[in-house]
N, C-alpha and C positions, 0 to 999 in steps of 0.2 A: 633806476639807472644812475650812474655817477659818471657824468661826461664833462671833461674839461672844455674850456673855450677853444674852438679850433683855431689854429694859426695859419692853416693853408686851406685854400679852396680849389676845387678842380671841377671841370664840367663832366657831367655824367656821360657815359658812352652812348652812342646812337644805338637804339635797339636793333637786334639782329632780325633780318628778314626771314619769313617762313621758308622752310626747305622745300615744301610742296605747294603747289597751287591748289588752294582749298576753295570749296564752293562759297560764294558770297551770299549774304542774306538777300541783297537786293537783286531779284531776278534769278538767284541761283538755286532756288528750292521750290518745288511744286508742293501743293498741299500745305500742311502745317497744322499746328495745334490751335484750336480756338482759344482766344484769350488775348492778353496783351503782354508785350515784353516787360521783364523786370527792369527797374531803373538802373542806369549806369552811374553809380555813385550815390552816396547817402547824405550828401550835403553837410558833411562835417564842417564845423566853423573854420578849420584850418586846412583840411584836405577834402574839399567837396567832392572830388572824383573818386575818393577811396571807398571801397566796399561796393555792394550791389544790393538792389532791392528785389523783392518778389519771392525770396526764399530764405530759409534759415538752415545753415549747415549743422548737422548733428555729429558727423564723423568724417575724418580724413584718413584714407589709407594710402600712404605714400611708399612707393617702391623706387629707391634711388640707387643707381650704379654710378659710382664716382671714380674718375680717373684723374687724380691730381697731377700726374706727370704730363698728361695731354690736355689738362685744363678742360675736361669734358664732364658733363653730367647727362645721364639718360634717366628719365623718370616716367612713372605711371602713377597718376593721381586718381584714386577712386573716391568720389565725393558723394556722400549720402546726405540728402537735404529734404526739408519739408517745404512744400510750396505755401506761400502766404497769400497767393492770389492765383487765379487761373493764368498759367504762363504759356505764351506762345514762343518765347525765347528768353534766355537769361544770360547774364554777364559773369565773367570771372576776371580777376585782376592777375595779369602775368606780364612780367617785364623781360623782353629780350628773347628768351628761349624759343626754338622752333617747334611748332605744333605739328605732329605727324599724323594724328588722327584723334577723333573724338566720337563718343557714343553716349546716348542717353537711353537707359533701360535696355541696353544690349543692342540697340539699333543705331547705325551710323547717323551722326548729326551733322548738319551743315555748319560751317565755321566761318566767322568773319574776324579779322584781326585789324584793329585800329589803335596803333600805339600800344598802350598798356591795357587796353580793353579787349578781351577775348569774348566773343558772343557765340553762343550755341543755340541753334534752332533745331529742336527735336523732330524726328519723323512723325508724320500724321498718325501713324498707327499706335503711338504710345501716349496719345493725348490724355487718356484717362488718368495716367500716372502723374500728370502735372496740374491736376485740378487743385484748388485751394484746400489745404489740409492734408493732401496726400504726400507720401514719401517717395522720392525717386532717387536714382543713382546715375551719376555721370562719370565717365572714364575718359581721361585725357592723357595721351601719350606724347611725350615731348623730349627734346634733347638740345644740346648746344653748350656753349661756354657761358656760365652764369655771370650776370652783371654785378659789378659793384656800383651801388647807387649813392649819389651824393645827396645828403639830407639838406633841407633848407638852411640849417646852421653851418653847413660846410663840412660836417663830419661824414664819414663813410659807413655805409651799412649794406645789407644784402649779403652777397657771397664774397667774403674776404679771403684772399690767399694768405697762407701762413708759411713759415719756414719749411714745413714738411707736409702741408695739407691745405685745409681750409676751415673757416668757421663762419656760420651763418648767424647774423645779427639782424633783427627785424624791426626795431623801433625807429620811426613809426610805420614805415612802408616797405622795409627791406625784404620781407618774406616773399613778396611777389617775384623776387629774383630767382627763387628756386622751386616754387610750386604754385600752380594756379589755385585761386581760392577767393573767398569773400574776405578781403584783408582790411576789415575795420574792427576795432576792439569790441564793438557791440555784438558781434556774431562769434560766440565761443563754441567750441566743439571738442569732442574726444579725438584722439589721434593714435594711429598705429604707423610708425615710421621704421621701415626696413632699409638699411643702408649697406651696400656692398662695396668693400674697398680692398685694394691689394695688400697682402701681407708684406711687412709686419705692421702696417698702419691699423689703427682702431677707429671705430666710429661711435661717437657718444651723442645721445639725444636726451629728450625729456622723459620723465616717468621712470618706468622700470624696464630693465633688460629681461625680456621674456624668452628669447631664443637666440642661438648663435650657431651658425653652421659654416664649415670651411670646405671648399671644393676648388681644385686646380689653382691653388695659391691665392684665392680670394675668399674673404670671410664676410658673411652677411650678419649684421647685428639688427635685431628686431626689438624696438623700443615701443612701449605702450603707455599712453596717458589716458586714464579713464575719467579723471576729473576734467570739467570743461576748461579749455585754454584758448585765449585770444591768439590769433596767428602771429602777432608781433613777438610773442613770448616763446614761440617754437624755435628750436636751434638744432643744428647738426655741427659737430666738431670732428674733424678728421686729422689724425696726427699720430706720432709715436708716443702715445700717452702711457704713463704709469698709472694704473688704476687700482683702487681699493674699494672693498665693499664691507659694510658693517650694519649694525642695527643699534638704534638708541634704546634706552631703557623702556621707552614707551612703544617700541616696536616699529618706529619709522625706519625705513630702509635708506641707508646712506650709500651713495656712489660718488667717488671723486675721481677725476681724470686730470692729471697734471703733466705738463710738458717737462721732460727730464731736466731742462735748463732752469726750471722754476721750482723744482721739487724741494730742494734743501731749504730754500728761503720761505717756502709756503707751509712746511710741515707743522710748525707750532701753531699757526693761525688756524689751519684746517682742522687740527685736533680739537678746536674749541667749538666746532659746529654743534655737537650735542648740547653743550653748555648754553650757547646762544639760543638755540631752539627752545630749551627749557625755560630760560629767562624770558624769552619773548612770549611763550605760551602763558605765563603767569600774568602778563600785562595785556596781551592782545586777544587771548582766547585760544582754544584748541588749534593746533597746527592743521591747516586745511587740506593737506595732501598726505599721501601714504609714502612718499619718498622725498629725499632731500640730497644735498651734496654740493658739488662745485666742479667747474671746468676752469683750469688755470692754464692759460696760454703762455708762450714765451714772450718776454717783454719786447714790445714793438710789433707784435702780430696784430694787435688792435690798440685803439687809443682811449677806450673807455670800458667800464664794466657795465654789464646789463643783467637785469634780474630775470633772465630766462627761467621759465617755470620749473620748479623742483631743483634746478641745477644752474645757479648764476654763473655767467662767464666773466672771468677776470683777465685783464690784459697783462698779466705778470703777477708776481707774488702779492696777495692782498694784505693790508693791515687789518687789525681787528675792527676798527671803525667802519671800514668799507664792507667787511663781512657782515656786520650788524645791519648796515644799511640795506644791502641786497637781500639778506634773509628776511628783513622786515617787509620787503616788497612781496613776499609770498602771501602775506595777509593783505597788504595795501597795494593793489595794482594787479596781482595775479589771481587772488581769490575774489576780492572786491575790485572789479575792473571798471575803469571809467566808461561812461556811455559815449563820450566824445573826447577828442584830444584837448578840448578846453578844460576838462576836468582833471588834467594831469597833475595839478597841484595836490590833489588828494593823495596820489601815489607818493610824490616826492616830499610833500610837507610832513606826512606821517613817518616816512623812512628817515628823514633828517631828524625829526623829533625823537625817533628811536635811538639815534646816535647820541642825542643830548641825554636821554634817560640812561643809556649805558655809561656814559662818562660820569654821570652823577653817582651811579651805583658802584662803579669799578675804579674810577680815576679821581674821585674826590672833587669833581667839578660840578657845582650845583647847577640845576637846570636854569635857574635865574641868571647865572653868569653866562651860560651859553646864549640865552635870550638877549641879554644886554650886548653881547658881542655882535650878534646878528643885527640888533637894533641900530647899533652905531655904524654898521657897514653900509655906506651909501649905495653900493651895488644892489642891495636888497630892495631899494625904493625906486627903481627905474620904472616900474609899472606894477599894477595890482596882480597878485598871483593867479586870480581867476579870470584875468583878462589880458593875456599877453598881446602885444600889438600885432604880431605876425607869427607864422609857423616857425620862423627863424629864432624866435625868443622862447620857445617852449622849454628849452633846457637851460635857461639863464637863471642867475641867482634868485630873483624874486619867487620863482616857482618852488625853490628849495627852502631858502632861508626865511623868506617872509611867510611861505606856507607853513613852516614849523612854528613861526610866531603866532599864526592864527590858532594852531592847535593849543599852544600854551595859553593864549588869551581865553580859550574855552575852559581850560583847566582852572584858570583863576576865577572865571565866572561861576563855575560850579561851587567853588569855595570848599571843596572836600575832595581829597585825593581818592578815597574809596568810591565816591560817586563818579568821579571823572573816569577812572579805569573801568568801572562798570559800564559807563557810557561807551567807551571804546570797544569793550568786549561785545556789547550789544550791537554795535555797528557792524563788526565783522561777522557776527552771527546772522543778523537780519539780511545781509547782502552776500552771504557766503556763496561763492561760485556764480555770482550774478553781476550785473552792471549797475552802477550808481552814478548819479550826476551831482554837481554841486548843490543844486536845488534839493535833491533828495537828502543830502547831508545836512544842510541848514535846517530843513524842516524836521529831520530826525532829532537834531540837537535841541531844538526849541521844544518839541513834543516831550522829550525825555526829561529835560530840566525844568519844564514848566515856565521858562523865561522867554520874553520877547527880546531877541538879541540883534535887532536891526542896527543898532549903533555899532556893535562889534563888527558885523558884516560890512557896514558902510565904511568904517575906518580902516579895518585891518585886511579885509578880503578884497574889497572893491575900491577903496579910496585911492586917490591919486597923489596924496601927500603923506608925509610921515606924521602919524598922530602923536599926541602927548603920551609918554610912556605910562603915566599913572592914570590915564583916562579910563 
């Protein structure tokens, strides 16, 4: 992500009330599955209520009907998951939208709604499907006017209205505004997202476009993501896009969608996507996905870029540095995904360092010069990158600039560029399509280098003051 400091804050909307009176868990269901309810929240250091325990989602099937003119969304979410305990009930994260019905294993489920927590209690006759280790399917039908959510730093996410449609941006919790799910980065899944919109609008999402059909002036676009994806990286963009498809020399499918108002100013930069991917592959390892591209909105439709999987979203024509940053996230953040939001510096530190590497190779700016500039910037020393004071600081300069400095200090500690880039490629290979924490990273670096680097971590990653540059 590349997010500027917000200059305005506003209060999030009050969640919409359910359209139907649904059965409550307390006294509203007879029988029930033997076991215990899954946890409502995963105790993330910054978002303790985000995500849910007791199950692991393997696939989301989302069918969305979007009416931008009426500001309405109607959806059906088919969630396939594996129980990690014997479940009597389980939670889903969902903000605002009205739940019309829910079923588990084809049988109606009792539903309770408390704020952004949606709780499903399955019928007693499907209890065997919710035993630990078993796979089950839940279907939730919902509708309403999707919310725009205000992030702790004051920026807006969730379902953002644009000049001619909408765009969904999910970091860190905005995806719950348009579909129910386990919205924590530690639970990654495959996706099929079918979005129906009125012509001449188009709907763009992650992965590959596998089908498109038109009927009665409305077109359904079916997008498929087979590689695991954290929900905050899922996106849907609806608008009057100009779209292009191609393939790189390595066979990666490219799909770009550009608002006509941004097309001319974006053309030269977007043409460099194959070049940036090839350059990145040489440094970070094989590209982890089968498709790539970009979504470019009209300037003003959003206030920040986001590394949505396969297809980053830009809030207007990007420059090359921003393109490099968001494409680097396909390795750092999208493939190797943080275990918790406290590990976000791993995403942003490496993506920022990719910008430094690109500037060295293409603009004649040595990495050491970029390091020195970041070192002299007081904003990078407000707090340690691995320990932001609150959720509101997760997108502040230390996570980016000081995070990149940590990466460079590791490079200096190896004393050999070949060894350093082998270390980076090994990291992206070891945790490809998985989750990794800061502790995983520091242990990996020490094991691969054979060095005890406690001083480096203490000074650059966790330290409260600016260490000596030559230390």
